[in-house]
N, C-alpha and C positions, 0 to 999 in steps of 0.2 A: 408870324414866321415859325415853322416847326424847328425842333432841335436839330433834325437832320439837315435842314436848309442852312441854319446858322453855322453848323460845324463845317459843312461843305464849302462855305464861303471862305474858310480859313486855309483851304488847300491851294497853294500857289505853285508857280513854276519852280521846279527843283524838288518838290515833295513827291514821295512815293508812299501811299497810304494803304494799309490793310483795313478795309471797312467790314467789320463783322456785324451781321444783323440777324435777327430772328423774325423779321417781318419783311416780306417781299416789297411792300409799299415803301418801307423805310429805305431800302436799297434803291428803288426807282426814284424816289424824291431826291436822294443824295446825288445819284448819277446825273439826273436831269438838271439839278441846280448847278452842279459843278461844270457840266458841259455848256449849258446855256450861258453861264457867266463868262466862260472862255470865248464862246462865239461872239459875244458882244464886244469883247476886247480885241477881236480880230484873230484869235487863236484858231488853229485847225483842231478839229475834234474827231476822235475815233471812238465808237461805242461798239464793243464786242458783247453782244447780248447772249444770254443763255436761258434764264428762267422765263423771259418774255420774248415774244416774237419781235423782230425789228420794227414791224408796223406799229406795235404798241409803244415802243420806245420813241418812234418818230412822233406819234400823236401826243405823247407826253411833252416832248420838246415844243411842239406847236402850242401846247397849253401854257408853256412857260414864256410865250411871246416870241419864240424864235421862228423865223420864216424858213422852215426846213427845205421847202422847194428850191429856193434860191441857193441856200447853203449846200445842198446836195448837188445841184446843177453846176455850181462853181467849184466843187471839189473841196470846200472848206469843211464839210461834214461827211463822214462815212459811218453807216450803221450796218453791221453784218453779224450773222451768227458766230459766236465765239469759236465753234469747232472749225469753221473755215479758216480762221486766223491761226489758231494754236495747233490744229491737227491737219495741215494741208495734205499730207500723205497718209492720213489715217492713224498716225501715231505722233506723240508729242516728243519733239527734239528740242530741248532747251536752247541749245546754241543757235538753231535755225530761227526760233522765235525772237531771240535777242538780235540776230542780224536783221530780221524784218522790222523790229522796233527801231533799231538804229537807222535803217533806211527811211522809215517814215519820219523820224525826227529831222533828218537831213533834207528830205523832200519838202517838209513844211518850211524849213529855213530858206530853201532856194525859192520857194513860192512867195517869200516875203512875209510870212506870218510871224508874229512876235514869239510864238511858242506852239507847242502841241499838247493837247490834253487827251488822255487815254483812259477809258473805263473798260475794265475786263471783268465780266461776271464769270467766276471760276468754277461754277458747278460742273462743267464738262469734265474736269479732272477726275472726279469720282466715277462718273459713268464710264469713262474710258480707261479706268484702271491705272491712272498715272500714279507713280510711286511718290511717297512723301519726299524721298531724296531728290528726285528729279524736279519736283515742284519747288522745294526749298532752294535748290541750286539755281533755278531760273529766277526766282524772286530776289535772291541775294545778289546775283550777278547783274540783274537789271538796274541796281542802284548806281552802277558806274555810268549809266546812260542819263540818269537824272541829275547827277551832281554837276553837270555842265550848265544847268539852269535853263535849258531850252525846252523842257517837257515836264509834265506833271502826270502822275498815275494814280488811279484809284482802283484797287482790286477788291471786288465784292466777294465775300465769303459768307454763305448762309449757315448760321450756327445750327439750324435744324437739319442740314445735310452733312456737314463736315464733323466728324468725331474729334474729340479733344486731341487725339494723337496726331491728327493732321493740323489742327488749328494752332496748337502751341508752337511747334517749330516753324510753321509758315509765317506766323505773325512776327516772330523774332527776326525774320529775314527782311522786314520792313523797318524803316527808321521810326515809324509811328503807327499806332493802331487805334482805331475808333471802335467802340463797342456799344451795345445797348445802354442807354442811360448816360452817355457822355454829355457833360454840361455844355451849355451854349458858349461858354468862355474858353473852350478847348483851343489849344494850338498844338502843332506837332511836337512830340517830345524831343526829337532830334532833327535838325536841318544841317545839311552839309553842302558846301559849295567848292567846286574845284577852283584853284587859283593858278594862274599861268606864269606870272613873273613876280616872285620865284615860283617854281613848280611846287604844288602842294594841295592842301585841303584846309578849309575853314570850317570849324565845328561850332554849332550853336545849339544850346539846350542841354540835354541829359543823355547819358549812356548807362544802361543797366541791363539786367537779364532780358528785359522785354524787347530790346532791339540789338542785341549783341551780334546776331548773325549778319545783320545789315552793316553794322560798324566794321566787322571783320572784313567783309567783302570790299567796302570802300577803302579801308586802310591798305589792303593788299593791292588794290588798283593803283594807288598813288605811290606805294613804296616797293612793290614787287619787281620782279626781273623785267617785266614788260615796260618799265619806265625808262629803259635804255641807260640805266645807271646814273640818272640825274639826281642830284641832291634834292631832298624833299623837306619842305617846311610844313609843319602842322600847327595851324593857328588855333589855340585852345582858349583864347582870351574870353570868348563868349560861351564857353562850356561851364555850365553852372554846377554840374554833378557828373562824376564818373565813379563807378563802383570798382571793386578789386579786379573783376574780370576785364574791364576796360583798361585799367592801369596796366595789367599784365600784358594785354595786347599791344599797348603803346611801348612798353619796355622791350618786348620781343622784337617789335619793328625796329627800334633803335639799335638793338644788338645784331639782328639778322639780315636787315635790308642790304642789298648789294652796293648801296651808296649812302652817304650820311643822311640821317633823319634828325631834324632839329625842331623841338617844340618851342613855340613862342607864346607868351601870355599866360604861362602857368600860374594858377592861383596857389596860395600856400598849401591848401588842403590836398590838391593834386600833386604838388611837389613832394609832400610828405608821403603820400600813398605810393608814388613812383619809387622813392627811396626805400620804402618798406618792401615793395615787391622785388626790387633789385637785390635787397639783402636776403630775402627769403627764397628767391628763385634765381640765383646767379647763372644757372645753366639754361634758363629759358624754358622751363617746364610749364605745363598747363596749370593755370590757377582756377 
């Protein structure tokens, strides 16, 4: 088993992964393994290809033991050029693609699939002049669709195409990033799950500079004004690490949300950090 295959096996429903690679074959193997595993579990699979034609992607899945003819005919699998999905009118509109993705998740649920797996090869963004701001906004806002646990996403970014000024902010909009040389034992740095009763979010893993954009978007989704002023519970009992930036975001959410925000399961280190942040930043400034 290759490293790419082993790591791809760790991506589960609820995960939204930035997969950075410098080898086209690595991206192909990861995407194929991820989608093939989902198809065997009864998930619906969408593959938005860019570097490779859809026919090559399909042949790779066939090589993984997937009967693509039946999966395509039954609607369980769709493979299409990324530009058709992300640029339907010739330009990228983040909100429109988010609506499309939300509709696909709901369609998969109505069809009785346990979940939806999506692979997006993002090379189209450079060729079509998509701004870093638009790409980051899309990737960050997409997290609110994954925290329900009905979908998993793998976004492929070729390090040979994307300059650092793209990759650094885009990767922070994902809860977890995979890069060349990632060990077999990798698991996503941060996982987040929406909870319904009480309304809130359960956080598992670590929050630091590498996923701060994703965390901010998820936090805003459950504590912002769109929550209809429901009280929010943030379960941090499985959060093993949070840096000062994460603590500052939590403190601001508690101060500024339109309804009460309650943290449960705080470890002593996080409690001390929150106390420190509140002392140093009583007005809610940026840390």
